[in-house]
Structure formats: C-alpha cells, structure tokens
C-alpha positions in Angstrom: -7.1 13.6 -68.9 -6.2 16.6 -66.6 -10.0 16.3 -65.2 -9.8 12.5 -64.8 -6.4 12.7 -63.2 -7.8 15.3 -60.5 -10.8 13.1 -60.2 -8.6 10.2 -59.6 -6.1 11.9 -57.3 -9.4 13.3 -55.1 -10.7 9.7 -55.1 -7.6 8.3 -53.8 -7.2 10.8 -51.2 -10.8 10.2 -50.0 -10.1 6.5 -49.9 -6.8 6.9 -48.5 -8.4 9.1 -45.7 -11.0 6.7 -45.0 -8.5 3.9 -44.6 -6.4 6.1 -42.5 -9.5 7.2 -40.4 -10.4 3.2 -39.8 -6.9 2.6 -38.6 -7.3 5.5 -36.3 -10.5 4.5 -35.4 -9.2 0.9 -34.6 -6.3 2.5 -32.6 -8.4 4.5 -30.7 -10.7 1.4 -29.9 -7.8 -0.6 -28.5 -6.4 2.4 -26.5 -10.1 2.4 -24.8 -10.2 -0.8 -24.0 -6.5 -0.8 -22.7 -7.8 2.2 -20.4 -10.7 0.6 -19.4 -8.8 -2.7 -18.3 -6.4 -0.1 -16.4 -9.2 1.4 -14.8 -10.8 -1.7 -13.6 -7.5 -3.1 -12.4 -7.1 0.4 -10.3 -10.4 0.0 -9.0 -9.8 -3.5 -7.7 -6.6 -2.3 -6.1 -8.4 0.6 -4.4 -11.2 -1.7 -3.1 -8.4 -4.1 -1.7 -6.5 -1.2 -0.4 -9.5 -0.2 1.7 -10.2 -3.6 2.8 -6.7 -3.8 4.1 -7.0 -0.4 5.9 -10.8 -1.2 7.7 -8.8 -4.5 8.6 -5.8 -2.5 10.2 -8.0 -0.1 11.9 -10.3 -3.2 13.5 -6.8 -4.6 14.6 -5.5 -1.2 16.0 -9.2 -0.7 18.0 -8.9 -4.3 19.2 -5.4 -3.6 20.6 -6.5 -0.2 22.2 -9.1 -2.0 24.2 -6.9 -4.3 25.5 -5.4 -3.5 29.2 -2.1 -1.8 29.2 1.0 -4.0 29.8 3.1 -3.4 32.9 6.6 -2.5 32.5 7.9 -6.0 33.7 6.2 -7.6 30.6 7.5 -7.8 27.0 4.8 -7.1 24.7 4.8 -7.8 21.0 7.2 -10.9 21.2 5.2 -13.5 20.0 7.3 -14.4 16.4 11.2 -14.2 15.7 11.9 -10.8 13.3 12.3 -13.5 10.5 8.7 -14.1 10.1 6.4 -11.8 8.4 4.1 -9.5 10.5 0.5 -11.1 11.7 -2.3 -8.9 12.5 -1.7 -9.9 16.1 1.7 -8.5 15.7 0.8 -4.9 15.6 2.8 -2.5 17.6 1.4 0.6 19.0 4.1 3.1 19.8 4.2 6.5 21.6 7.5 8.3 20.5 7.8 11.5 22.3 4.3 12.0 22.7 3.3 11.0 18.9 1.4 7.8 18.7 2.3 5.3 15.9 1.1 2.0 14.6 3.5 -0.5 12.8 4.2 -4.2 12.3 6.8 -5.5 15.0 8.9 -7.4 12.5 9.4 -3.9 10.8 11.0 -2.8 14.4 13.1 -6.0 14.6 14.1 -6.1 10.9 17.7 -4.8 11.6 18.5 -7.0 14.6 21.8 -4.9 15.4 19.9 -1.6 15.7 18.3 -0.1 19.0 14.6 -0.8 17.8 15.9 -4.7 16.6 17.1 -5.0 20.2 13.9 -3.6 21.9 11.7 -5.6 19.9 13.6 -9.0 19.7 11.3 -10.0 22.6 14.3 -10.3 25.1 13.8 -7.2 27.1 10.9 -5.7 29.0 9.5 -2.5 27.2 8.1 0.4 28.8 4.5 1.5 27.9 2.3 4.2 28.7 -1.0 4.2 30.1 -2.8 3.5 27.1 -0.3 0.4 26.6 1.6 1.7 23.6 5.3 1.1 24.0 7.3 4.4 25.2 10.0 5.5 23.2 11.9 9.0 24.4 13.3 10.2 21.0 15.5 12.6 22.8 17.6 9.8 24.2 
C-alpha cells in the first residue's frame, strides 16, 4: 500500500507538473504575442516619426532657400495663434547666434508674452542674412 501511494503521488506530481507546464507555456505564448504586437506598434510609430522628420527637414530646406525677409516685413504671420501649425508656418529663429526651428503657433501661444506679441503678426521682425528671425537673448 505504501508503494501504491508513492506511485500515485509520483504520477499526480508528474501530471500536475505537466498541467502547470501547459499553463506556463500558454502564458508565455500569450506574452510573446503581446510583445510582438507591441514591437509592431512601436515599429509603425518609428516609421511615422521618421516620415514626419523627413517632411519637416524638407520644409526647413525649402524655407532656407527662400530669400531673406526685410526688416519692414512681418514674416510668419499667416494664421492666428489659435490655429494649429502648418508646414508653411514654420519659423526659423536665430536666438543669440544659435539657430532654431519651431512653429509660429508655439511662439504665439501665450499672447500676453513677449514672444506672443512678436509673432502675433502685428509687428515687423528683424531677420538675419539667412532669413531667420533674430532674437537677442541678452535683452
């Protein structure tokens, strides 16, 4: 009877382990599928981000090829601050000698700020020889 109990216990342990192993295998399979979906989603986001970067680089290159604006013109004043930035609404800046590129709507977001006033379209902006809006950061 002891031997029968031992065999029964061993068989129960073996089959119990097999059931546990099947559950673990299913769990690992589910986790693997979830991770594959995550990788696919991140790959798609990465591709979209690269496409957006390429689009923005083309826009910057196009803007840099345009002739420089004169100090009497009010560049980048196409849309009110409440509208989202368009590709043609990119602002090239020269801030204390460092070039930047941003959306005019970002600069005009806070209308009561200095940048909001500057990029409201109501004032003429100084530009450097490359057509970038010049901002002296020491002032």
